[in-house]
C-alpha positions in Angstrom: 1.5 -14.9 -35.0 3.1 -13.4 -31.9 1.0 -11.4 -29.5 2.5 -7.9 -29.2 3.7 -7.0 -25.7 1.6 -3.8 -25.7 -1.6 -6.1 -26.0 -0.7 -8.3 -23.0 -2.4 -7.3 -19.8 0.3 -8.7 -17.5 3.0 -6.4 -19.2 0.6 -3.4 -18.9 -0.1 -4.0 -15.2 3.6 -4.4 -14.6 4.3 -1.2 -16.3 1.5 0.5 -14.3 3.1 -0.7 -11.2 6.3 0.6 -12.2 4.7 4.0 -12.8 2.9 4.0 -9.5 6.0 3.1 -7.6 8.2 5.9 -9.3 5.6 8.6 -8.7 5.1 7.5 -5.1 8.8 7.4 -4.3 9.4 10.7 -6.1 6.6 12.4 -4.2 7.7 11.0 -0.8 11.3 11.9 -1.3 10.2 15.4 -2.5 8.2 15.9 0.8 11.0 14.7 2.9 9.7 11.2 3.7 11.3 7.8 3.7 8.4 5.6 3.1 7.5 3.0 0.5 4.0 2.3 -1.0 3.8 -0.9 1.0 4.7 0.7 4.2 2.0 3.1 3.6 -0.5 0.5 2.8 0.5 -1.3 6.0 0.2 1.9 8.1 -3.2 2.6 6.6 -4.5 -0.9 7.2 -3.2 -0.9 10.8 -4.9 2.5 11.4 -8.3 0.9 10.0 -7.8 -2.3 12.1 -6.0 -1.5 15.4 -4.2 -4.4 16.9 -4.3 -6.3 13.8 -2.2 -9.5 13.6 0.6 -9.7 11.1 -1.0 -12.6 9.0 -4.4 -10.5 8.8 -2.3 -7.5 7.9 -0.6 -9.3 5.1 -3.9 -10.5 3.8 -5.6 -7.0 4.1 -3.0 -5.4 1.8 -2.5 -8.4 -0.5 1.2 -8.8 0.6 3.2 -12.0 1.0 2.8 -13.4 4.5 6.3 -14.6 4.6 7.7 -11.1 4.1 5.2 -8.8 5.9 7.5 -9.4 9.1 10.3 -7.3 7.3 7.9 -4.4 6.4 6.7 -4.2 10.1 10.3 -4.6 11.3 11.2 -1.5 9.4 8.2 0.4 10.6 8.8 -0.6 14.1 12.5 0.4 13.9 11.3 3.9 12.5 9.0 4.1 15.5 5.7 4.1 13.6 4.3 0.9 15.0 4.6 -1.5 18.0 4.2 -5.3 18.2 3.0 -7.2 21.2 1.9 -10.7 21.7 -1.9 -11.3 21.3 -3.5 -12.2 24.5 -5.5 -15.2 23.3 -2.7 -16.6 21.1 0.9 -15.7 22.3 2.3 -17.0 19.0 0.4 -14.2 17.0 1.8 -10.6 17.1 -0.6 -7.6 17.2 0.7 -4.5 15.4 -0.6 -1.0 16.4 0.3 2.5 15.3 2.3 4.7 17.6 1.6 8.4 18.0 4.5 9.2 15.5 2.9 6.5 13.1 -0.4 8.1 13.3 1.0 11.6 12.8 3.0 10.4 9.8 -0.1 8.7 8.3 -2.0 12.0 8.6 0.9 14.0 7.0 1.5 11.7 4.0 -2.2 10.6 3.3 -3.0 13.9 1.4 0.3 13.5 -0.7 -0.8 10.0 -1.6 -4.2 11.1 -2.5 -2.9 13.9 -4.6 -0.5 11.7 -6.6 -3.2 9.3 -7.7 -4.2 11.4 -10.5 -0.6 11.5 -11.8 -0.4 7.8 -11.9 -3.1 8.0 -14.4 -2.3 11.3 -15.8 -3.1 10.5 -19.6 -6.7 9.6 -18.8 -9.6 11.8 -18.4 -11.7 11.8 -15.1 -14.2 9.6 -16.8 -11.5 7.1 -18.0 -9.9 7.1 -14.6 -13.2 6.2 -13.0 -13.7 3.5 -15.5 -10.2 2.2 -15.2 -10.6 2.0 -11.3 -13.9 0.3 -11.5 -12.5 -2.4 -13.9 -9.2 -2.8 -11.9 -11.3 -3.4 -8.8 -13.2 -6.0 -10.7 -10.1 -7.7 -12.2 -8.6 -7.8 -8.7 -11.7 -9.2 -7.2 -12.4 -6.3 -4.9 -16.0 -6.0 -4.2 -17.4 -2.6 -3.8 
């Protein structure tokens, strides 16, 4: 007997990721911003940990270390972050928010917070809370 795809966790997680990305992109575009969810996550992490190195940034947002450089490149090109060599290890690059990056983050954070409910729209408040608790557990994120 074949397992039905709608009963496969991997399929459902991928589908939720598609929904999440679509809602994020739709809201950013409607608000006039050219920003991806990964770029938002990076900006948020940089704001929380000023002068973070790229490898630590990748780990903090659970993104591939090999491709985080491209994300930071695009943010730097847009004027939202700067990179500089770390004083203690010249091979490592520290990433910091610019004033424009901090302003952008402040502007888009309320939009991102508001769209969270739309990602899980079919769920009640109680179900959303349960879902988030279980998702954090499955993703091994300690509360």
